[in-house]
Steps between C-alpha positions, in 0.01 A plus 500: 500500500252595228425807289200601288542736202250686283485787250221761496328333795480151354505216440716399797761232431635316802864396498550214743847489643741218564361187660135612476401363161496136397521565127814712469723375212872433497538427869832399654492389865819386674545385859843471658488398865335780698520747206216527249509707181199511271509682168236600245585652162204634306417704193172694501309690235251739659288788373753740652812338354728198487698387801770245573507436874715277722391420858726321748412399853758448776441469874402852619583657160291526181676619182322632192658661194388564149477702185170661400422647157204730561213585264302688768702739714245580771374206708310430820653263756376347822663244725316176578588244762823688579727353771706731722812567293748786470593573138851576374427666166746542211395678178736377229352690205189705435300667773196699600293584806281298740225653712355301791148613591513308830806678641464823303863465393654513152828354385708604200731238353760535226760278338803401709338601832416304814323530833346286775123526532246370750139504381260275694233572238491654153204635304585767248639590159822461309607748232788360293730684258380473142845476341561132574437206727581435861762262638522439873613281789315472832615315809226447758629425851266359766435788743643338816803367312569844354480681836724244667758530221511879473410666830777659707688641200449873527228752573354507149473120481361472853229757423398297199496174700280666764251600229501148360457346846199725562344403167524851352576585136865607463798537267860469617620812314282805437613505137624200301869422515719441195614148419877477543718270293503246786120500517464468123742206499312326782166553323654351185634201696151419629330533162769298318547228764561165325551278804267209568365327808623581846791708370252729324308553824818577693631736228174695471457526876855639532444750216170621650673565831786671317252733327334575833843587644586722202168683530553553871850637436368730226230632734757580770708699249181668377402592857846637591516714186162664552612791718789597271314437176554731205157388378267744671170412335305226325572687175876458558457126566282458190767678294765251614270206419439657157876532450542131578227411247678708234828323576335160456332609176824638351768248597627477141538879464533637855408860575758731657440624854413842360246352255353276769464787750337722238251233393384415853491863619762522778858626521804275464595523870160375613499235228841359598450509876133410497563205270772364728268548800216299346698238310817466711716552191588772249300568185758332278567227756131411472521512121803269507317253725201494262721438197703226670187328631356507148833370366495206742150401390599522132810286560286240678275501192802406286567833330871537406712727719594731210133551410405573863781756538404679177125499571552656843728775372839392637796643309671160480464139611790556740325797662184292539693200639677715759173656618327161511782338698505789748124465562460120507850375584526285187564578130194497272617177334447313829136609532366224276702223663 
C-alpha cells in the first residue's frame, strides 16, 4: 500500500507503506505462533508539513494512525501499488475534503466522524482545514476478509458489500457518521496500546473487529433513522456538524442550546433532535463525554484530580468524581493505577 503526494504539481514524494521499504527506522517485529505483528513508528518532515505516523500490520488488517501538522493545505495524492483493502476511516481532529478524479467522487471529513470507504484507486486532491493539523486512524481490511465478516447484516451493509465485491467505489454511509463514546474509546485503545508480542497482536485484532462491529451497528441505526429524520437537507446536517465543532471548541465555557442554535442557524427543536439522530446522544451528553474523555487522558498524564476537575469546569471534585465513576465504572483516583 503506497501513496505519492505533491503540491502544485510537483515534485512527487512517494511514501512507501509497511513492509515495502528496507530502510524504515524504529522497527519492531514480533512473531507469536501463527500471529505476526509488525510495527513501524516514523517521524517525517516534508515540504507540506511534519507528520508522526505509526503503521501496524496484522494478518488481513493494516493499521495506520498519525498526527500531521500541515504547512500546505492543498495537496495532490495518488495511490501506488495499492492492494485490495476496505478502509475504516476515523477523523479524530481536523478535517477537509478529498476529491478523487478517477471515481468522480468527493468526500468531506471532519473531526470526530467516521465512515467505511472502498476506493480501488485514488488520484486526486486533498483540501485540509487551515486552522490546525489532522489526526486520524485508518483500519484497512483485506477485501475478502471484510466481506466475509460483514455481509448478511442488513440491507445497507449488504449493498455496500456488493459494491466492494464488484470492485466499484463505495462508502458505507452517504454522509459521515458521528463517533460515539464507544467508538472514541476503542480508537483510543488502539492508539495507546502498550502490550507487547503475541498479546499485542491479539489485543489489536480484537479491537479492530470491535470497531468494525461498532461501525456496522452505527450504520444500521443511521439507515433506520433516515425515513423519520428531522434533518431534511445537507444544510441541516452541516449545521449539526457545526454545532458539534462548537461544542468541542468551547468545552470550558459551554454555549446554551439557544446560543448554539442561533450560531449554527437552525431552531432548538431541530438542533436537539438532529443532534441525537447523528450522534446517538444529547447535545450535553456529547459534551459530557468529551469532557470525561479529556479528563481520563489528563489523569493518565499524572495531572492531579483537583486540577482536572477545575480545568474542565466542574463545580466540585465530588461532582467530577460522580460523573467519572458513572461513565467509567471506577473513581478517577483508580485511573492511574
